[in-house]
C-alpha positions as CSV (number, residue, x, y, z in Angstrom):
1,M,16.0,42.9,-23.4
2,K,12.4,43.9,-24.1
3,I,10.8,42.7,-27.3
4,G,7.9,44.1,-29.3
5,F,5.9,42.3,-31.9
6,V,3.5,43.9,-34.4
7,G,1.3,41.7,-36.7
8,L,-0.5,38.8,-35.1
9,G,-1.9,37.1,-38.2
10,I,-1.9,33.4,-39.1
11,M,1.9,33.1,-38.7
12,G,2.6,36.1,-36.5
13,E,0.5,35.0,-33.6
14,S,2.3,31.7,-33.2
15,M,5.7,33.4,-33.7
16,A,4.9,35.9,-31.0
17,E,3.5,33.2,-28.7
18,N,6.8,31.4,-28.9
19,I,8.7,34.5,-27.9
20,V,6.4,35.2,-25.0
21,K,6.8,31.6,-23.7
22,K,10.6,31.5,-24.2
23,H,11.8,35.0,-23.4
24,D,12.7,36.0,-19.9
25,D,11.7,39.7,-20.2
26,K,8.6,41.6,-21.3
27,V,7.1,41.2,-24.8
28,Y,4.9,44.0,-26.0
29,V,2.3,43.2,-28.8
30,Y,0.0,45.0,-31.1
31,D,-2.4,44.1,-34.0
32,H,-5.2,46.0,-35.6
33,K,-7.6,43.2,-34.4
34,P,-8.1,43.6,-30.6
35,A,-8.9,39.8,-30.2
36,K,-5.4,39.0,-31.4
37,I,-3.9,41.2,-28.8
38,E,-6.1,39.7,-26.1
39,K,-5.0,36.2,-27.1
40,L,-1.3,37.0,-26.7
41,A,-2.0,38.8,-23.5
42,S,-3.5,35.6,-22.1
43,F,-0.1,34.0,-22.6
44,G,1.7,36.8,-20.7
45,A,2.4,39.4,-23.4
46,V,1.9,43.1,-22.6
47,P,-1.0,44.5,-24.7
48,C,-0.4,47.8,-26.5
49,G,-2.7,50.2,-28.3
50,S,-0.5,51.1,-31.3
51,E,2.7,50.3,-33.1
52,M,4.3,53.4,-31.6
53,E,3.6,52.2,-28.1
54,V,5.3,48.9,-28.9
55,A,8.3,50.7,-30.4
56,Q,8.7,53.1,-27.5
57,N,8.9,50.2,-25.0
58,A,10.9,47.6,-26.9
59,D,14.6,47.2,-27.5
60,V,13.9,44.8,-30.3
61,F,10.9,45.7,-32.6
62,I,9.6,42.9,-34.8
63,T,7.0,43.1,-37.5
64,M,5.1,40.4,-39.4
65,V,2.7,42.1,-41.8
66,P,1.3,41.3,-45.3
67,R,2.7,43.8,-47.8
68,S,5.4,46.3,-48.6
69,E,3.1,49.3,-48.0
70,H,2.3,48.0,-44.5
71,S,6.0,47.6,-43.5
72,R,6.8,51.0,-45.0
73,A,4.0,52.7,-43.1
74,I,4.8,51.1,-39.8
75,Y,8.6,51.9,-39.9
76,T,7.9,55.5,-41.1
77,L,5.6,55.9,-38.1
78,I,7.9,54.5,-35.5
79,Q,11.1,56.0,-36.8
80,P,11.1,58.7,-34.1
81,A,11.2,56.0,-31.4
82,M,14.3,54.4,-32.9
83,G,17.9,55.1,-32.0
84,P,21.2,53.6,-30.8
85,G,20.8,50.3,-28.9
86,K,17.6,49.4,-30.7
87,T,17.1,46.8,-33.4
88,C,14.2,46.3,-35.9
89,I,13.4,42.9,-37.5
90,D,10.9,42.8,-40.3
91,M,9.8,39.2,-40.9
92,S,7.3,40.2,-43.5
93,T,7.6,39.0,-47.1
94,I,7.9,42.3,-49.1
95,D,9.8,43.7,-52.1
96,P,13.5,43.5,-51.4
97,S,14.0,47.0,-52.7
98,V,11.4,48.4,-50.2
99,S,13.1,46.6,-47.4
100,V,16.4,48.1,-48.3
101,E,14.8,51.6,-48.3
102,I,13.3,50.9,-44.8
103,S,16.7,49.6,-43.5
104,E,18.4,52.9,-44.7
105,M,15.7,55.0,-43.0
106,I,16.0,53.1,-39.7
107,K,19.8,53.0,-39.7
108,K,19.9,56.8,-39.9
109,T,18.5,56.9,-36.4
110,G,21.4,54.8,-35.1
111,A,19.2,51.6,-34.7
112,E,20.0,48.3,-36.5
113,F,17.7,46.6,-39.0
114,I,17.5,43.1,-40.5
115,D,15.0,41.5,-42.8
116,A,14.1,37.9,-41.7
117,P,11.3,36.4,-43.7
118,V,10.2,32.9,-42.8
119,V,9.4,29.7,-44.6
120,K,7.4,26.5,-43.8
121,S,3.9,26.2,-42.4
122,K,1.5,27.3,-39.6
123,A,2.4,24.0,-37.9
124,A,6.1,24.9,-38.0
125,A,5.2,28.4,-36.6
126,I,3.4,26.8,-33.7
127,A,6.2,24.3,-33.1
128,G,8.9,27.1,-33.3
129,K,10.5,25.2,-36.2
130,L,10.4,27.8,-39.0
131,G,13.1,28.4,-41.5
132,I,14.4,32.0,-41.3
133,Y,16.3,33.9,-44.0
134,V,18.3,36.9,-42.8
135,G,19.6,40.0,-44.5
136,G,21.7,42.4,-42.6
137,S,25.1,43.0,-41.0
138,E,26.9,40.1,-39.5
139,A,26.9,41.8,-36.1
140,A,23.1,42.4,-36.1
141,Y,22.5,38.9,-37.2
142,E,24.6,37.4,-34.4
143,A,23.0,39.7,-31.8
144,M,19.4,38.7,-33.0
145,R,20.0,35.1,-33.6
146,P,18.9,33.9,-30.1
147,I,15.6,35.7,-30.6
148,L,15.1,34.3,-34.1
149,L,15.7,30.8,-32.6
150,Y,12.7,31.2,-30.4
151,M,10.7,31.0,-33.6
152,G,12.8,28.9,-36.0
153,E,15.2,26.0,-36.0
154,N,17.0,26.7,-39.3
155,V,18.3,30.3,-39.4
156,I,20.7,31.4,-42.2
157,R,22.2,34.8,-43.1
158,L,22.2,35.4,-46.9
159,G,24.1,38.7,-46.9
160,E,23.3,42.4,-46.4
161,N,19.9,44.1,-46.1
162,G,17.4,42.7,-48.6
163,K,19.1,39.5,-49.3
164,G,17.0,37.5,-46.9
165,L,14.0,38.6,-48.9
166,V,15.6,37.8,-52.2
167,M,16.0,34.2,-50.9
168,K,12.5,34.1,-49.6
169,I,11.2,35.2,-53.0
170,C,13.3,32.6,-54.8
171,H,11.9,29.9,-52.4
172,N,8.3,30.9,-52.9
173,A,8.7,31.1,-56.6
174,L,10.1,27.6,-56.7
175,V,7.2,26.4,-54.6
176,S,4.7,27.9,-57.0
177,Q,6.3,26.0,-59.9
178,I,6.5,22.7,-58.0
179,Q,2.8,23.3,-57.0
180,N,1.8,23.9,-60.6
181,G,3.5,20.6,-61.6
182,V,1.6,18.8,-58.8
183,N,-1.6,20.4,-59.9
184,E,-1.2,19.4,-63.6
185,T,0.2,15.9,-63.2
186,S,-2.3,14.9,-60.4
187,T,-5.1,16.2,-62.5
188,L,-3.8,14.1,-65.4
189,A,-3.5,11.0,-63.1
190,A,-7.1,11.6,-61.9
191,A,-8.3,11.7,-65.5
192,N,-6.9,8.2,-65.8
193,G,-8.4,6.8,-62.6
194,I,-5.5,7.4,-60.2
195,D,-6.7,9.1,-57.0
196,M,-4.7,11.8,-55.2
197,L,-3.3,9.7,-52.3
198,T,-2.2,6.9,-54.6
199,Y,-0.6,9.5,-56.9
200,A,1.2,11.0,-53.9
201,K,2.5,7.6,-52.7
202,A,3.7,6.7,-56.1
203,I,5.5,10.1,-56.6
204,S,7.3,9.5,-53.3
205,Y,9.0,6.4,-54.7
206,G,10.9,8.5,-57.3
207,G,12.9,11.7,-57.9
208,A,9.8,13.9,-58.1
209,G,9.1,13.6,-54.4
210,N,8.6,17.0,-52.8
211,W,7.7,18.7,-49.5
212,Y,4.7,20.6,-51.0
213,L,2.9,17.4,-52.1
214,D,3.8,15.6,-48.8
215,S,2.3,18.4,-46.8
216,K,-0.8,19.0,-48.9
217,K,-1.8,15.6,-50.3
218,D,-4.4,15.0,-47.6
219,N,-6.0,18.4,-48.0
220,L,-6.0,18.0,-51.8
221,A,-7.6,14.5,-51.4
222,R,-10.3,16.0,-49.2
223,E,-10.7,19.2,-51.3
224,D,-10.0,21.0,-48.0
225,Y,-8.8,24.5,-48.8
226,T,-8.8,25.9,-45.2
227,T,-6.2,28.7,-45.3
228,A,-2.7,28.1,-43.9
229,F,-1.2,30.4,-46.6
230,S,-3.5,32.2,-48.9
231,V,-3.8,32.4,-52.7
232,E,-3.5,36.2,-52.5
233,N,-0.3,36.1,-50.5
234,E,1.4,33.7,-52.9
235,H,0.1,35.7,-55.8
236,K,1.9,38.7,-54.3
237,D,5.1,36.8,-53.9
238,V,5.0,35.4,-57.4
239,H,4.7,38.9,-58.8
240,I,7.4,40.3,-56.5
241,C,9.6,37.5,-58.1
242,L,8.8,38.6,-61.6
243,D,9.5,42.2,-60.8
244,L,12.8,41.3,-59.3
245,A,13.7,39.1,-62.3
246,K,12.9,42.0,-64.6
247,E,15.1,44.3,-62.6
248,C,17.9,41.8,-62.9
249,G,17.4,40.9,-66.5
250,V,16.6,37.3,-65.7
251,K,14.1,35.3,-67.8
252,M,11.7,33.1,-65.8
253,P,9.1,31.5,-68.2
254,G,8.1,28.9,-65.6
255,E,7.3,31.6,-63.1
256,E,5.4,33.6,-65.7
257,N,3.2,30.5,-66.2
258,A,2.7,30.2,-62.4
259,A,1.7,33.9,-62.4
260,R,-1.0,33.2,-65.0
261,V,-2.4,30.5,-62.8
262,Y,-2.5,32.8,-59.8
263,D,-4.0,35.6,-61.8
264,K,-6.8,33.3,-62.8
265,A,-7.2,32.1,-59.3
266,L,-7.9,35.6,-58.2
267,E,-10.4,36.0,-61.0
268,M,-12.2,32.9,-59.8
269,G,-12.6,34.4,-56.3
270,L,-10.1,32.1,-54.6
271,A,-8.0,34.9,-53.0
272,K,-8.8,34.0,-49.4
273,E,-8.5,30.2,-49.8
274,D,-5.3,28.2,-49.2
275,F,-2.9,28.4,-52.0
276,C,-3.3,24.7,-52.8
277,A,-6.7,25.8,-54.2
278,T,-4.9,26.8,-57.4
279,I,-5.6,23.2,-58.4
280,K,-9.1,24.4,-59.3
281,V,-7.6,26.5,-62.0
282,V,-6.0,23.5,-63.7
283,R,-9.2,21.4,-63.2
284,G,-11.3,24.2,-64.7
285,E,-13.6,24.3,-61.8
C-alpha cells in the first residue's frame, strides 16, 4: 500500500517522517517549500512536484495543511485522481462543515475519506505519540488505523465524517480557556511575588493541575515563545469553535472571552509566536 503525504509543516514533517520510517512501501511527499520535501527524501520518501503527483501514485492520500481553504483547494484539485480502492485522510484542523463537503466530493469518486485531526505537541509528533480523533465510516477507520498508529498512540473514532474535527475543536477550545486561566492567575501570583515555576509547582498539588501548564511552565518562566503551535492557528480554532457553537445554538461565554484575548494577540503582532505568548495580552505588554 503506497502512501502520499502533503503538508510538511511543524507537525506534518514529523508525522510524515514516522510513516516513512515505519511503513514497508513507498511514501510520496509534497510541500510548497522544496527544502521540506528534500528533508523527507533524505529519510527515504519519494519527492513529488505537486499534490496531483502524490495523489496519482498513492493508495492512501494524507493532508496536513493550515486552513479550510487549503484542504478544499487540494481535494478539488486531486479529485480526478481518486476512485475505488483509494482513501483520503485529512489530518488538518478545519471547519467540520467544510470537511463534510470534501468527504462527499471524494466519496462520489468511489474513494473513502476520513477526517483525523491530531492533538498534543511537536514532541509527540516526533515520538509518534499523538492523539488522533477520527470521523468517518467504521470500515474506513479500521482499514486506516494501522497507518494512523504510525503517528499516534491514542486513536479514537468519534462518529461519521466531521465528528473527529468537532472533537478537535472542542479540545482546542478547552485548552484556550485553561490557558487563559493560567495566564490570569500566574500574572496575579507574579504581582504578589510568586514566580512562574513556584506557581506551577503549587498548582500541581491541587485540583487545578493541567497538562498545558506542565508542558509550558519552563517556556513561560524563560519568556521563550518559540513556536510549537502558533497564536494564529489557535486563533483560527477558537473562531471555528464559536462558529460551530452559533450553528448549534450553544452559548460559550468562556470561549468568547478566549477569542477576545486571541483577537488582541493578533493586534499586538503575536501571530507567528507560540500560542503561550497570549500571556502578554494579560500582562499588558
